[in-house]
PDB file as gemmi writes it, atoms N, CA and C in Angstrom:
CRYST1    1.000    1.000    1.000  90.00  90.00  90.00 P 1                      
ATOM      1  N   ARG A   1    -120.053   2.060-192.876  1.00  0.00           N  
ATOM      2  CA  ARG A   1    -118.815   1.336-192.696  1.00  0.00           C  
ATOM      3  C   ARG A   1    -117.966   1.962-191.576  1.00  0.00           C  
ATOM      4  N   ALA A   2    -117.875   3.285-191.593  1.00  0.00           N  
ATOM      5  CA  ALA A   2    -117.053   3.966-190.583  1.00  0.00           C  
ATOM      6  C   ALA A   2    -117.669   3.846-189.185  1.00  0.00           C  
ATOM      7  N   MET A   3    -118.970   3.681-189.107  1.00  0.00           N  
ATOM      8  CA  MET A   3    -119.654   3.629-187.814  1.00  0.00           C  
ATOM      9  C   MET A   3    -119.830   2.199-187.292  1.00  0.00           C  
ATOM     10  N   HIS A   4    -119.231   1.229-187.963  1.00  0.00           N  
ATOM     11  CA  HIS A   4    -119.422  -0.178-187.582  1.00  0.00           C  
ATOM     12  C   HIS A   4    -118.964  -0.437-186.141  1.00  0.00           C  
ATOM     13  N   GLY A   5    -117.760   0.009-185.808  1.00  0.00           N  
ATOM     14  CA  GLY A   5    -117.215  -0.210-184.459  1.00  0.00           C  
ATOM     15  C   GLY A   5    -118.034   0.506-183.402  1.00  0.00           C  
ATOM     16  N   THR A   6    -118.472   1.728-183.725  1.00  0.00           N  
ATOM     17  CA  THR A   6    -119.280   2.510-182.785  1.00  0.00           C  
ATOM     18  C   THR A   6    -120.606   1.812-182.508  1.00  0.00           C  
ATOM     19  N   ALA A   7    -121.269   1.381-183.570  1.00  0.00           N  
ATOM     20  CA  ALA A   7    -122.558   0.699-183.428  1.00  0.00           C  
ATOM     21  C   ALA A   7    -122.399  -0.581-182.608  1.00  0.00           C  
ATOM     22  N   ARG A   8    -121.298  -1.312-182.864  1.00  0.00           N  
ATOM     23  CA  ARG A   8    -121.032  -2.540-182.128  1.00  0.00           C  
ATOM     24  C   ARG A   8    -120.842  -2.249-180.636  1.00  0.00           C  
ATOM     25  N   ALA A   9    -120.080  -1.196-180.313  1.00  0.00           N  
ATOM     26  CA  ALA A   9    -119.822  -0.840-178.914  1.00  0.00           C  
ATOM     27  C   ALA A   9    -121.114  -0.406-178.218  1.00  0.00           C  
ATOM     28  N   LEU A  10    -121.926   0.400-178.895  1.00  0.00           N  
ATOM     29  CA  LEU A  10    -123.192   0.857-178.304  1.00  0.00           C  
ATOM     30  C   LEU A  10    -124.129  -0.317-178.040  1.00  0.00           C  
ATOM     31  N   LEU A  11    -124.183  -1.252-178.999  1.00  0.00           N  
ATOM     32  CA  LEU A  11    -125.023  -2.439-178.838  1.00  0.00           C  
ATOM     33  C   LEU A  11    -124.516  -3.289-177.664  1.00  0.00           C  
ATOM     34  N   HIS A  12    -123.197  -3.437-177.580  1.00  0.00           N  
ATOM     35  CA  HIS A  12    -122.591  -4.205-176.482  1.00  0.00           C  
ATOM     36  C   HIS A  12    -122.934  -3.567-175.139  1.00  0.00           C  
ATOM     37  N   ASN A  13    -122.852  -2.212-175.060  1.00  0.00           N  
ATOM     38  CA  ASN A  13    -123.194  -1.508-173.818  1.00  0.00           C  
ATOM     39  C   ASN A  13    -124.650  -1.728-173.434  1.00  0.00           C  
ATOM     40  N   CYS A  14    -125.540  -1.770-174.431  1.00  0.00           N  
ATOM     41  CA  CYS A  14    -126.960  -2.030-174.165  1.00  0.00           C  
ATOM     42  C   CYS A  14    -127.155  -3.438-173.608  1.00  0.00           C  
ATOM     43  N   VAL A  15    -126.483  -4.413-174.221  1.00  0.00           N  
ATOM     44  CA  VAL A  15    -126.617  -5.815-173.789  1.00  0.00           C  
ATOM     45  C   VAL A  15    -126.093  -5.985-172.363  1.00  0.00           C  
ATOM     46  N   VAL A  16    -124.909  -5.430-172.085  1.00  0.00           N  
ATOM     47  CA  VAL A  16    -124.338  -5.529-170.741  1.00  0.00           C  
ATOM     48  C   VAL A  16    -125.248  -4.809-169.735  1.00  0.00           C  
ATOM     49  N   GLY A  17    -125.788  -3.654-170.132  1.00  0.00           N  
ATOM     50  CA  GLY A  17    -126.669  -2.888-169.254  1.00  0.00           C  
ATOM     51  C   GLY A  17    -127.892  -3.682-168.845  1.00  0.00           C  
ATOM     52  N   VAL A  18    -128.504  -4.356-169.805  1.00  0.00           N  
ATOM     53  CA  VAL A  18    -129.718  -5.123-169.509  1.00  0.00           C  
ATOM     54  C   VAL A  18    -129.384  -6.380-168.717  1.00  0.00           C  
ATOM     55  N   SER A  19    -128.257  -7.032-169.035  1.00  0.00           N  
ATOM     56  CA  SER A  19    -127.941  -8.293-168.353  1.00  0.00           C  
ATOM     57  C   SER A  19    -127.373  -8.080-166.947  1.00  0.00           C  
ATOM     58  N   THR A  20    -126.359  -7.213-166.797  1.00  0.00           N  
ATOM     59  CA  THR A  20    -125.763  -7.035-165.464  1.00  0.00           C  
ATOM     60  C   THR A  20    -125.946  -5.641-164.897  1.00  0.00           C  
ATOM     61  N   GLY A  21    -126.154  -4.642-165.750  1.00  0.00           N  
ATOM     62  CA  GLY A  21    -126.314  -3.266-165.286  1.00  0.00           C  
ATOM     63  C   GLY A  21    -124.972  -2.577-165.122  1.00  0.00           C  
ATOM     64  N   TRP A  22    -124.984  -1.257-165.116  1.00  0.00           N  
ATOM     65  CA  TRP A  22    -123.764  -0.464-164.962  1.00  0.00           C  
ATOM     66  C   TRP A  22    -123.771   0.178-163.588  1.00  0.00           C  
ATOM     67  N   LYS A  23    -122.583   0.314-162.991  1.00  0.00           N  
ATOM     68  CA  LYS A  23    -122.454   0.921-161.668  1.00  0.00           C  
ATOM     69  C   LYS A  23    -121.367   1.986-161.706  1.00  0.00           C  
ATOM     70  N   ARG A  24    -121.557   3.027-160.890  1.00  0.00           N  
ATOM     71  CA  ARG A  24    -120.554   4.068-160.759  1.00  0.00           C  
ATOM     72  C   ARG A  24    -120.595   4.529-159.316  1.00  0.00           C  
ATOM     73  N   ARG A  25    -119.433   4.690-158.685  1.00  0.00           N  
ATOM     74  CA  ARG A  25    -119.403   5.134-157.289  1.00  0.00           C  
ATOM     75  C   ARG A  25    -118.689   6.482-157.197  1.00  0.00           C  
ATOM     76  N   LEU A  26    -119.331   7.398-156.465  1.00  0.00           N  
ATOM     77  CA  LEU A  26    -118.749   8.715-156.210  1.00  0.00           C  
ATOM     78  C   LEU A  26    -118.400   8.821-154.741  1.00  0.00           C  
ATOM     79  N   GLU A  27    -117.290   9.490-154.445  1.00  0.00           N  
ATOM     80  CA  GLU A  27    -116.867   9.681-153.064  1.00  0.00           C  
ATOM     81  C   GLU A  27    -116.848  11.162-152.739  1.00  0.00           C  
ATOM     82  N   LEU A  28    -117.345  11.525-151.555  1.00  0.00           N  
ATOM     83  CA  LEU A  28    -117.307  12.910-151.098  1.00  0.00           C  
ATOM     84  C   LEU A  28    -116.151  13.047-150.122  1.00  0.00           C  
ATOM     85  N   VAL A  29    -115.182  13.888-150.459  1.00  0.00           N  
ATOM     86  CA  VAL A  29    -114.005  14.074-149.628  1.00  0.00           C  
ATOM     87  C   VAL A  29    -114.017  15.500-149.101  1.00  0.00           C  
ATOM     88  N   GLY A  30    -114.005  15.660-147.775  1.00  0.00           N  
ATOM     89  CA  GLY A  30    -113.991  16.991-147.188  1.00  0.00           C  
ATOM     90  C   GLY A  30    -114.800  17.018-145.903  1.00  0.00           C  
ATOM     91  N   VAL A  31    -114.441  17.909-145.001  1.00  0.00           N  
ATOM     92  CA  VAL A  31    -115.116  18.006-143.724  1.00  0.00           C  
ATOM     93  C   VAL A  31    -116.536  18.528-143.940  1.00  0.00           C  
ATOM     94  N   GLY A  32    -117.525  17.804-143.437  1.00  0.00           N  
ATOM     95  CA  GLY A  32    -118.917  18.232-143.537  1.00  0.00           C  
ATOM     96  C   GLY A  32    -119.570  17.942-144.878  1.00  0.00           C  
ATOM     97  N   TYR A  33    -118.835  17.293-145.797  1.00  0.00           N  
ATOM     98  CA  TYR A  33    -119.439  16.944-147.081  1.00  0.00           C  
ATOM     99  C   TYR A  33    -120.234  15.662-146.884  1.00  0.00           C  
ATOM    100  N   ARG A  34    -121.544  15.721-147.164  1.00  0.00           N  
ATOM    101  CA  ARG A  34    -122.358  14.514-147.010  1.00  0.00           C  
ATOM    102  C   ARG A  34    -123.496  14.493-148.001  1.00  0.00           C  
ATOM    103  N   ALA A  35    -124.022  13.296-148.182  1.00  0.00           N  
ATOM    104  CA  ALA A  35    -125.130  13.103-149.117  1.00  0.00           C  
ATOM    105  C   ALA A  35    -126.221  12.302-148.440  1.00  0.00           C  
ATOM    106  N   GLN A  36    -127.464  12.559-148.830  1.00  0.00           N  
ATOM    107  CA  GLN A  36    -128.575  11.722-148.377  1.00  0.00           C  
ATOM    108  C   GLN A  36    -129.620  11.651-149.471  1.00  0.00           C  
ATOM    109  N   LEU A  37    -130.388  10.580-149.414  1.00  0.00           N  
ATOM    110  CA  LEU A  37    -131.391  10.332-150.438  1.00  0.00           C  
ATOM    111  C   LEU A  37    -132.767  10.639-149.867  1.00  0.00           C  
ATOM    112  N   LYS A  38    -133.522  11.510-150.554  1.00  0.00           N  
ATOM    113  CA  LYS A  38    -134.900  11.791-150.147  1.00  0.00           C  
ATOM    114  C   LYS A  38    -135.790  11.500-151.337  1.00  0.00           C  
ATOM    115  N   GLY A  39    -136.389  10.325-151.347  1.00  0.00           N  
ATOM    116  CA  GLY A  39    -137.218   9.919-152.475  1.00  0.00           C  
ATOM    117  C   GLY A  39    -136.362   9.763-153.724  1.00  0.00           C  
ATOM    118  N   LYS A  40    -136.744  10.471-154.800  1.00  0.00           N  
ATOM    119  CA  LYS A  40    -135.973  10.416-156.047  1.00  0.00           C  
ATOM    120  C   LYS A  40    -135.052  11.630-156.165  1.00  0.00           C  
ATOM    121  N   GLU A  41    -134.611  12.150-155.008  1.00  0.00           N  
ATOM    122  CA  GLU A  41    -133.779  13.345-155.005  1.00  0.00           C  
ATOM    123  C   GLU A  41    -132.561  13.122-154.117  1.00  0.00           C  
ATOM    124  N   LEU A  42    -131.419  13.562-154.596  1.00  0.00           N  
ATOM    125  CA  LEU A  42    -130.178  13.468-153.844  1.00  0.00           C  
ATOM    126  C   LEU A  42    -129.942  14.823-153.195  1.00  0.00           C  
ATOM    127  N   VAL A  43    -129.788  14.854-151.861  1.00  0.00           N  
ATOM    128  CA  VAL A  43    -129.526  16.104-151.158  1.00  0.00           C  
ATOM    129  C   VAL A  43    -128.063  16.101-150.747  1.00  0.00           C  
ATOM    130  N   LEU A  44    -127.297  17.074-151.264  1.00  0.00           N  
ATOM    131  CA  LEU A  44    -125.854  17.114-151.057  1.00  0.00           C  
ATOM    132  C   LEU A  44    -125.450  18.343-150.255  1.00  0.00           C  
ATOM    133  N   SER A  45    -124.653  18.138-149.209  1.00  0.00           N  
ATOM    134  CA  SER A  45    -124.040  19.250-148.480  1.00  0.00           C  
ATOM    135  C   SER A  45    -122.577  19.276-148.897  1.00  0.00           C  
ATOM    136  N   LEU A  46    -122.208  20.289-149.670  1.00  0.00           N  
ATOM    137  CA  LEU A  46    -120.856  20.324-150.238  1.00  0.00           C  
ATOM    138  C   LEU A  46    -120.097  21.585-149.849  1.00  0.00           C  
ATOM    139  N   GLY A  47    -120.361  22.094-148.636  1.00  0.00           N  
ATOM    140  CA  GLY A  47    -119.601  23.234-148.159  1.00  0.00           C  
ATOM    141  C   GLY A  47    -120.117  24.576-148.644  1.00  0.00           C  
ATOM    142  N   TYR A  48    -121.209  24.578-149.394  1.00  0.00           N  
ATOM    143  CA  TYR A  48    -121.807  25.851-149.788  1.00  0.00           C  
ATOM    144  C   TYR A  48    -122.743  26.307-148.668  1.00  0.00           C  
ATOM    145  N   SER A  49    -123.287  27.497-148.796  1.00  0.00           N  
ATOM    146  CA  SER A  49    -124.179  28.024-147.758  1.00  0.00           C  
ATOM    147  C   SER A  49    -125.545  27.340-147.788  1.00  0.00           C  
ATOM    148  N   HIS A  50    -125.794  26.534-148.816  1.00  0.00           N  
ATOM    149  CA  HIS A  50    -127.082  25.861-148.962  1.00  0.00           C  
ATOM    150  C   HIS A  50    -126.858  24.407-149.380  1.00  0.00           C  
ATOM    151  N   ASP A  51    -127.868  23.572-149.152  1.00  0.00           N  
ATOM    152  CA  ASP A  51    -127.824  22.198-149.639  1.00  0.00           C  
ATOM    153  C   ASP A  51    -128.204  22.192-151.113  1.00  0.00           C  
ATOM    154  N   ILE A  52    -127.663  21.236-151.844  1.00  0.00           N  
ATOM    155  CA  ILE A  52    -127.973  21.108-153.260  1.00  0.00           C  
ATOM    156  C   ILE A  52    -128.931  19.938-153.433  1.00  0.00           C  
ATOM    157  N   HIS A  53    -130.071  20.190-154.066  1.00  0.00           N  
ATOM    158  CA  HIS A  53    -131.060  19.148-154.337  1.00  0.00           C  
ATOM    159  C   HIS A  53    -130.904  18.732-155.795  1.00  0.00           C  
ATOM    160  N   TYR A  54    -130.483  17.481-156.014  1.00  0.00           N  
ATOM    161  CA  TYR A  54    -130.270  16.987-157.372  1.00  0.00           C  
ATOM    162  C   TYR A  54    -131.326  15.923-157.682  1.00  0.00           C  
ATOM    163  N   PRO A  55    -132.287  16.242-158.573  1.00  0.00           N  
ATOM    164  CA  PRO A  55    -133.305  15.244-158.923  1.00  0.00           C  
ATOM    165  C   PRO A  55    -132.709  14.152-159.811  1.00  0.00           C  
ATOM    166  N   LEU A  56    -132.932  12.897-159.445  1.00  0.00           N  
ATOM    167  CA  LEU A  56    -132.391  11.786-160.228  1.00  0.00           C  
ATOM    168  C   LEU A  56    -133.341  11.434-161.371  1.00  0.00           C  
ATOM    169  N   PRO A  57    -132.807  11.169-162.564  1.00  0.00           N  
ATOM    170  CA  PRO A  57    -133.664  10.738-163.668  1.00  0.00           C  
ATOM    171  C   PRO A  57    -134.237   9.340-163.408  1.00  0.00           C  
ATOM    172  N   GLU A  58    -135.296   8.997-164.137  1.00  0.00           N  
ATOM    173  CA  GLU A  58    -135.970   7.708-163.955  1.00  0.00           C  
ATOM    174  C   GLU A  58    -135.021   6.527-164.136  1.00  0.00           C  
ATOM    175  N   ALA A  59    -134.105   6.624-165.100  1.00  0.00           N  
ATOM    176  CA  ALA A  59    -133.254   5.494-165.472  1.00  0.00           C  
ATOM    177  C   ALA A  59    -132.158   5.193-164.449  1.00  0.00           C  
ATOM    178  N   VAL A  60    -131.907   6.121-163.523  1.00  0.00           N  
ATOM    179  CA  VAL A  60    -130.769   5.965-162.608  1.00  0.00           C  
ATOM    180  C   VAL A  60    -131.249   5.773-161.174  1.00  0.00           C  
ATOM    181  N   LYS A  61    -130.703   4.734-160.508  1.00  0.00           N  
ATOM    182  CA  LYS A  61    -130.993   4.483-159.097  1.00  0.00           C  
ATOM    183  C   LYS A  61    -129.750   4.847-158.288  1.00  0.00           C  
ATOM    184  N   ALA A  62    -129.968   5.412-157.111  1.00  0.00           N  
ATOM    185  CA  ALA A  62    -128.842   5.780-156.258  1.00  0.00           C  
ATOM    186  C   ALA A  62    -129.021   5.204-154.867  1.00  0.00           C  
ATOM    187  N   THR A  63    -127.897   4.844-154.249  1.00  0.00           N  
ATOM    188  CA  THR A  63    -127.899   4.466-152.838  1.00  0.00           C  
ATOM    189  C   THR A  63    -126.739   5.211-152.183  1.00  0.00           C  
ATOM    190  N   VAL A  64    -126.935   5.633-150.941  1.00  0.00           N  
ATOM    191  CA  VAL A  64    -125.900   6.376-150.229  1.00  0.00           C  
ATOM    192  C   VAL A  64    -125.394   5.511-149.081  1.00  0.00           C  
ATOM    193  N   THR A  65    -124.078   5.289-149.068  1.00  0.00           N  
ATOM    194  CA  THR A  65    -123.456   4.517-147.987  1.00  0.00           C  
ATOM    195  C   THR A  65    -122.670   5.475-147.099  1.00  0.00           C  
ATOM    196  N   ASP A  66    -122.740   5.309-145.832  1.00  0.00           N  
ATOM    197  CA  ASP A  66    -122.099   6.132-144.781  1.00  0.00           C  
ATOM    198  C   ASP A  66    -121.923   7.612-145.150  1.00  0.00           C  
ATOM    199  N   GLN A  67    -122.918   8.191-145.791  1.00  0.00           N  
ATOM    200  CA  GLN A  67    -123.029   9.627-146.086  1.00  0.00           C  
ATOM    201  C   GLN A  67    -121.937  10.204-146.983  1.00  0.00           C  
ATOM    202  N   THR A  68    -120.896   9.438-147.290  1.00  0.00           N  
ATOM    203  CA  THR A  68    -119.835   9.998-148.134  1.00  0.00           C  
ATOM    204  C   THR A  68    -119.627   9.218-149.422  1.00  0.00           C  
ATOM    205  N   LYS A  69    -120.387   8.157-149.631  1.00  0.00           N  
ATOM    206  CA  LYS A  69    -120.265   7.382-150.865  1.00  0.00           C  
ATOM    207  C   LYS A  69    -121.628   7.288-151.539  1.00  0.00           C  
ATOM    208  N   ILE A  70    -121.663   7.602-152.826  1.00  0.00           N  
ATOM    209  CA  ILE A  70    -122.907   7.523-153.591  1.00  0.00           C  
ATOM    210  C   ILE A  70    -122.730   6.447-154.656  1.00  0.00           C  
ATOM    211  N   ASP A  71    -123.571   5.407-154.609  1.00  0.00           N  
ATOM    212  CA  ASP A  71    -123.554   4.365-155.629  1.00  0.00           C  
ATOM    213  C   ASP A  71    -124.659   4.640-156.631  1.00  0.00           C  
ATOM    214  N   LEU A  72    -124.300   4.777-157.896  1.00  0.00           N  
ATOM    215  CA  LEU A  72    -125.279   4.999-158.952  1.00  0.00           C  
ATOM    216  C   LEU A  72    -125.379   3.737-159.791  1.00  0.00           C  
ATOM    217  N   GLU A  73    -126.600   3.326-160.134  1.00  0.00           N  
ATOM    218  CA  GLU A  73    -126.815   2.141-160.959  1.00  0.00           C  
ATOM    219  C   GLU A  73    -127.805   2.469-162.061  1.00  0.00           C  
ATOM    220  N   SER A  74    -127.563   1.888-163.251  1.00  0.00           N  
ATOM    221  CA  SER A  74    -128.464   2.106-164.370  1.00  0.00           C  
ATOM    222  C   SER A  74    -128.220   1.048-165.429  1.00  0.00           C  
ATOM    223  N   ILE A  75    -129.198   0.871-166.316  1.00  0.00           N  
ATOM    224  CA  ILE A  75    -128.963  -0.020-167.455  1.00  0.00           C  
ATOM    225  C   ILE A  75    -128.426   0.786-168.644  1.00  0.00           C  
ATOM    226  N   ASP A  76    -128.514   2.125-168.557  1.00  0.00           N  
ATOM    227  CA  ASP A  76    -128.061   3.005-169.629  1.00  0.00           C  
ATOM    228  C   ASP A  76    -126.712   3.616-169.252  1.00  0.00           C  
ATOM    229  N   LYS A  77    -125.641   3.125-169.888  1.00  0.00           N  
ATOM    230  CA  LYS A  77    -124.291   3.569-169.541  1.00  0.00           C  
ATOM    231  C   LYS A  77    -124.094   5.056-169.789  1.00  0.00           C  
ATOM    232  N   GLN A  78    -124.647   5.550-170.887  1.00  0.00           N  
ATOM    233  CA  GLN A  78    -124.478   6.957-171.256  1.00  0.00           C  
ATOM    234  C   GLN A  78    -125.152   7.876-170.226  1.00  0.00           C  
ATOM    235  N   LYS A  79    -126.373   7.541-169.853  1.00  0.00           N  
ATOM    236  CA  LYS A  79    -127.128   8.336-168.870  1.00  0.00           C  
ATOM    237  C   LYS A  79    -126.440   8.300-167.501  1.00  0.00           C  
ATOM    238  N   LEU A  80    -125.921   7.120-167.136  1.00  0.00           N  
ATOM    239  CA  LEU A  80    -125.221   6.960-165.861  1.00  0.00           C  
ATOM    240  C   LEU A  80    -123.985   7.862-165.807  1.00  0.00           C  
ATOM    241  N   GLY A  81    -123.200   7.849-166.878  1.00  0.00           N  
ATOM    242  CA  GLY A  81    -122.001   8.687-166.941  1.00  0.00           C  
ATOM    243  C   GLY A  81    -122.344  10.165-166.875  1.00  0.00           C  
ATOM    244  N   GLN A  82    -123.440  10.546-167.543  1.00  0.00           N  
ATOM    245  CA  GLN A  82    -123.890  11.941-167.558  1.00  0.00           C  
ATOM    246  C   GLN A  82    -124.273  12.400-166.149  1.00  0.00           C  
ATOM    247  N   VAL A  83    -125.057  11.579-165.444  1.00  0.00           N  
ATOM    248  CA  VAL A  83    -125.498  11.924-164.085  1.00  0.00           C  
ATOM    249  C   VAL A  83    -124.292  12.006-163.143  1.00  0.00           C  
ATOM    250  N   ALA A  84    -123.387  11.018-163.231  1.00  0.00           N  
ATOM    251  CA  ALA A  84    -122.194  11.001-162.379  1.00  0.00           C  
ATOM    252  C   ALA A  84    -121.352  12.258-162.620  1.00  0.00           C  
ATOM    253  N   SER A  85    -121.219  12.637-163.882  1.00  0.00           N  
ATOM    254  CA  SER A  85    -120.441  13.812-164.232  1.00  0.00           C  
ATOM    255  C   SER A  85    -121.087  15.098-163.705  1.00  0.00           C  
ATOM    256  N   GLU A  86    -122.419  15.190-163.801  1.00  0.00           N  
ATOM    257  CA  GLU A  86    -123.116  16.378-163.308  1.00  0.00           C  
ATOM    258  C   GLU A  86    -122.962  16.514-161.794  1.00  0.00           C  
ATOM    259  N   ILE A  87    -123.045  15.390-161.070  1.00  0.00           N  
ATOM    260  CA  ILE A  87    -122.881  15.431-159.611  1.00  0.00           C  
ATOM    261  C   ILE A  87    -121.445  15.828-159.263  1.00  0.00           C  
ATOM    262  N   ARG A  88    -120.475  15.271-159.982  1.00  0.00           N  
ATOM    263  CA  ARG A  88    -119.068  15.591-159.725  1.00  0.00           C  
ATOM    264  C   ARG A  88    -118.799  17.075-159.982  1.00  0.00           C  
ATOM    265  N   ASN A  89    -119.426  17.629-161.010  1.00  0.00           N  
ATOM    266  CA  ASN A  89    -119.187  19.026-161.361  1.00  0.00           C  
ATOM    267  C   ASN A  89    -119.805  20.024-160.373  1.00  0.00           C  
ATOM    268  N   LEU A  90    -120.638  19.539-159.438  1.00  0.00           N  
ATOM    269  CA  LEU A  90    -121.175  20.426-158.411  1.00  0.00           C  
ATOM    270  C   LEU A  90    -120.050  20.906-157.486  1.00  0.00           C  
ATOM    271  N   ARG A  91    -119.024  20.069-157.302  1.00  0.00           N  
ATOM    272  CA  ARG A  91    -117.860  20.424-156.483  1.00  0.00           C  
ATOM    273  C   ARG A  91    -116.707  19.507-156.890  1.00  0.00           C  
ATOM    274  N   PRO A  92    -116.032  19.818-158.018  1.00  0.00           N  
ATOM    275  CA  PRO A  92    -114.941  18.949-158.465  1.00  0.00           C  
ATOM    276  C   PRO A  92    -113.767  18.985-157.482  1.00  0.00           C  
ATOM    277  N   PRO A  93    -112.967  17.928-157.419  1.00  0.00           N  
ATOM    278  CA  PRO A  93    -111.853  17.891-156.471  1.00  0.00           C  
ATOM    279  C   PRO A  93    -110.862  19.017-156.760  1.00  0.00           C  
ATOM    280  N   GLU A  94    -110.408  19.686-155.710  1.00  0.00           N  
ATOM    281  CA  GLU A  94    -109.447  20.758-155.934  1.00  0.00           C  
ATOM    282  C   GLU A  94    -108.033  20.263-155.664  1.00  0.00           C  
ATOM    283  N   PRO A  95    -107.035  20.859-156.332  1.00  0.00           N  
ATOM    284  CA  PRO A  95    -105.684  20.290-156.323  1.00  0.00           C  
ATOM    285  C   PRO A  95    -104.877  20.529-155.048  1.00  0.00           C  
ATOM    286  N   TYR A  96    -105.332  21.408-154.141  1.00  0.00           N  
ATOM    287  CA  TYR A  96    -104.530  21.712-152.966  1.00  0.00           C  
ATOM    288  C   TYR A  96    -104.828  20.797-151.785  1.00  0.00           C  
ATOM    289  N   LYS A  97    -106.098  20.599-151.482  1.00  0.00           N  
ATOM    290  CA  LYS A  97    -106.456  19.710-150.369  1.00  0.00           C  
ATOM    291  C   LYS A  97    -107.130  18.433-150.845  1.00  0.00           C  
ATOM    292  N   GLY A  98    -107.534  18.403-152.112  1.00  0.00           N  
ATOM    293  CA  GLY A  98    -108.192  17.215-152.653  1.00  0.00           C  
ATOM    294  C   GLY A  98    -109.660  17.098-152.251  1.00  0.00           C  
ATOM    295  N   LYS A  99    -110.232  18.203-151.725  1.00  0.00           N  
ATOM    296  CA  LYS A  99    -111.636  18.168-151.315  1.00  0.00           C  
ATOM    297  C   LYS A  99    -112.543  18.246-152.532  1.00  0.00           C  
ATOM    298  N   GLY A 100    -113.698  17.593-152.435  1.00  0.00           N  
ATOM    299  CA  GLY A 100    -114.669  17.652-153.514  1.00  0.00           C  
ATOM    300  C   GLY A 100    -115.301  16.297-153.765  1.00  0.00           C  
ATOM    301  N   VAL A 101    -116.025  16.192-154.878  1.00  0.00           N  
ATOM    302  CA  VAL A 101    -116.674  14.941-155.273  1.00  0.00           C  
ATOM    303  C   VAL A 101    -115.801  14.284-156.328  1.00  0.00           C  
ATOM    304  N   LYS A 102    -115.395  13.044-156.070  1.00  0.00           N  
ATOM    305  CA  LYS A 102    -114.554  12.359-157.051  1.00  0.00           C  
ATOM    306  C   LYS A 102    -115.082  10.961-157.328  1.00  0.00           C  
ATOM    307  N   TYR A 103    -114.687  10.425-158.481  1.00  0.00           N  
ATOM    308  CA  TYR A 103    -115.043   9.051-158.797  1.00  0.00           C  
ATOM    309  C   TYR A 103    -114.208   8.122-157.938  1.00  0.00           C  
ATOM    310  N   GLU A 104    -114.717   6.935-157.665  1.00  0.00           N  
ATOM    311  CA  GLU A 104    -113.946   5.952-156.899  1.00  0.00           C  
ATOM    312  C   GLU A 104    -112.694   5.577-157.688  1.00  0.00           C  
ATOM    313  N   GLY A 105    -111.558   5.625-157.034  1.00  0.00           N  
ATOM    314  CA  GLY A 105    -110.308   5.244-157.701  1.00  0.00           C  
ATOM    315  C   GLY A 105    -109.678   6.358-158.519  1.00  0.00           C  
ATOM    316  N   GLU A 106    -110.309   7.529-158.559  1.00  0.00           N  
ATOM    317  CA  GLU A 106    -109.761   8.653-159.336  1.00  0.00           C  
ATOM    318  C   GLU A 106    -108.559   9.244-158.609  1.00  0.00           C  
ATOM    319  N   ARG A 107    -107.482   9.491-159.358  1.00  0.00           N  
ATOM    320  CA  ARG A 107    -106.287  10.087-158.783  1.00  0.00           C  
ATOM    321  C   ARG A 107    -106.376  11.596-158.957  1.00  0.00           C  
ATOM    322  N   ILE A 108    -106.190  12.341-157.880  1.00  0.00           N  
ATOM    323  CA  ILE A 108    -106.217  13.797-157.933  1.00  0.00           C  
ATOM    324  C   ILE A 108    -104.779  14.302-157.932  1.00  0.00           C  
ATOM    325  N   ARG A 109    -104.425  15.077-158.961  1.00  0.00           N  
ATOM    326  CA  ARG A 109    -103.076  15.651-158.986  1.00  0.00           C  
ATOM    327  C   ARG A 109    -102.998  16.751-157.957  1.00  0.00           C  
ATOM    328  N   ARG A 110    -102.109  16.574-156.991  1.00  0.00           N  
ATOM    329  CA  ARG A 110    -101.987  17.541-155.907  1.00  0.00           C  
ATOM    330  C   ARG A 110    -100.911  18.564-156.229  1.00  0.00           C  
ATOM    331  N   LYS A 111    -101.097  19.786-155.709  1.00  0.00           N  
ATOM    332  CA  LYS A 111    -100.116  20.854-155.876  1.00  0.00           C  
ATOM    333  C   LYS A 111     -99.596  21.257-154.507  1.00  0.00           C  
ATOM    334  N   ALA A 112     -98.373  21.751-154.482  1.00  0.00           N  
ATOM    335  CA  ALA A 112     -97.839  22.291-153.237  1.00  0.00           C  
ATOM    336  C   ALA A 112     -98.484  23.651-153.002  1.00  0.00           C  
ATOM    337  N   GLY A 113     -98.677  23.989-151.744  1.00  0.00           N  
ATOM    338  CA  GLY A 113     -99.261  25.292-151.423  1.00  0.00           C  
ATOM    339  C   GLY A 113     -98.218  26.381-151.556  1.00  0.00           C  
ATOM    340  N   LYS A 114     -98.531  27.563-151.037  1.00  0.00           N  
ATOM    341  CA  LYS A 114     -97.576  28.658-151.089  1.00  0.00           C  
ATOM    342  C   LYS A 114     -96.373  28.314-150.219  1.00  0.00           C  
ATOM    343  N   ALA A 115     -95.206  28.789-150.621  1.00  0.00           N  
ATOM    344  CA  ALA A 115     -93.977  28.466-149.904  1.00  0.00           C  
ATOM    345  C   ALA A 115     -93.927  29.159-148.548  1.00  0.00           C  
ATOM    346  N   GLY A 116     -94.468  30.357-148.438  1.00  0.00           N  
ATOM    347  CA  GLY A 116     -94.446  31.081-147.169  1.00  0.00           C  
ATOM    348  C   GLY A 116     -93.168  31.889-147.009  1.00  0.00           C  
ATOM    349  N   LYS A 117     -93.161  32.777-146.022  1.00  0.00           N  
ATOM    350  CA  LYS A 117     -91.982  33.631-145.801  1.00  0.00           C  
ATOM    351  C   LYS A 117     -90.894  32.858-145.075  1.00  0.00           C  
ATOM    352  N   LYS A 118     -89.678  33.235-145.373  1.00  0.00           N  
ATOM    353  CA  LYS A 118     -88.542  32.576-144.714  1.00  0.00           C  
ATOM    354  C   LYS A 118     -87.833  33.553-143.813  1.00  0.00           C  
TER     355      LYS A 118                                                      
END                                                                             
C-alpha cells in the first residue's frame, strides 16, 4: 500500500522511456573544456593534466555537439540520471567562476571573490 505511488511512478517512467525516451544535456563551461566521442567512450578534457576516458554503459547513447555540449539519451531514466551525475561529478561547477560540467538550465550560485587590499 505504501509503495503504490512509487510503483506507479516507476512504471510510468518505463512507459515514457520506451515510447519517447529520456534525454539529458550537459554543458562544459571553461576555457579548454571539451568532449569527444570515441566509439562507446566519452573522452573529456576538463583542465586536468590528463584526459578522462568515461566508458558509456550499453543503455545510454551520447552525442557531442560543438565540443561543449553532451546529449545523453536512454530508455532507462534511472541509468541516465546516474551516468549524467557521474560525468558532472568529474568536475562540478565551482562557485567563483562557474567553470565545470553542469546540467542544461542549472543555476550556479556564484560567490564574490576576495575583497583585496584597499
